[in-house]
N, C-alpha and C positions, 0 to 999 in steps of 0.2 A: 449592450455590447456583448458582455460575457454570457448573457442568457442564451445566445445562439451556440455557444461552445458545448460540445458533448464531452465533458470532462472524463467520464467513465472510459470512453473510447480513446481519448488522448493519453490517459494514464496507462491503459493496456498497451498501446503502441510504444510508449516510452519504456515500459517494462521490457517488452520484447527487444527493443533496440539495445538497452543496457545489457541484457543477458547475452546477446550476440557479441557486444563489444568486450565483455569480460570473459568470453570463451565458453559460455554455457549454451551449447548448440542444441541440446535436447528439446524436443517439441513438447515440453511440459507446460501446461497452462497454469498460471498462478491462480490459486484460489482466492487469496487475499493479497492485495498489493498495498503495503504500508506507504502512506504519503504524509507530506508536510504541506499544509495549506496556509499560504500567506494572504491574509486579508488586509483591508485598509487600516486595521488596528495594529498596534505595535507588536503584539505577541502572536506568533504563528500557532496554528492548531496542529499538534503532532504528538505521538504517532497516531494516525487515523487510517481508516479505510472506508471506501465508498460503499454504501449499501443501497443507494437509490438516487434518482435524479429526475427532475422535471424541468420545465422551461424557466422556473424561477429559483428553485432551491437545489442544493447539493446536500443529500442526506449522508451523514457520516456516523461511524462508531469511533469514538476517541478512546484510546487505551490509557488507563490511569498510570501515571508515573510513580505513584506511591505503592503499587502492588496490583494484585489481580482486580480487575474491574473495568467496565466499559460504560461510557456515557454516550447516549444518543444525542446528536445535535444536527441542526440544519443550518446551512450557510447560504445567505442570499448570494446568488451567482454573480450579481453585479458588484459585490464587495470583494470578490476574489481577485488578487493581483497575480498570483502564481501558484502552481502546484508542482511539487517535486516528489520524485519517487525515492523512498528510503530503502525499501526492499520488497521482495515478493516471497510468499510462502506457497509452495507447490501443493497440488491436490494429491500428490502421491502419498499413500499411507504407509507407515512403517510399523511393523509389529513390535510391541514393547519387548517381547522375548528375544528379539534379534539385537537389542541394544545391550551390548556387554560393557562397553567403555564409552564414556561421553566425550573423551578427548577428540576422537576422529570427527565427531559431529561439529565441533568448533571450527575445524579446518575445512569442512565441506561447504562450499559456496553454491552448490547446485540447488539447494532448497531455500536459502535466504542469503541475500547480499545486502550490504550496507555501504 
């Protein structure tokens, strides 16, 4: 059943819809879309982003909650109950020299929303 779903495309479309609904109208394509994957197990897989997909598996990079680190994992598509978008990180690059104060970045929802 879930093997026929193209989760990568679904997540991309959901990200675009959310951006429009919260007022981010720019045509900036998200480089990485952070997601939460609920499988048939009790614990969700989050935060993660999709790195690949075939007919059987959804390949993810899962961010470590304890600090910097990424774990590669594959989820059997038939075990997926739902996928939710946590946020998107745009492909727009910012020069480090342009960052004078970090406070405005916390208020800027154009590059990451949650």
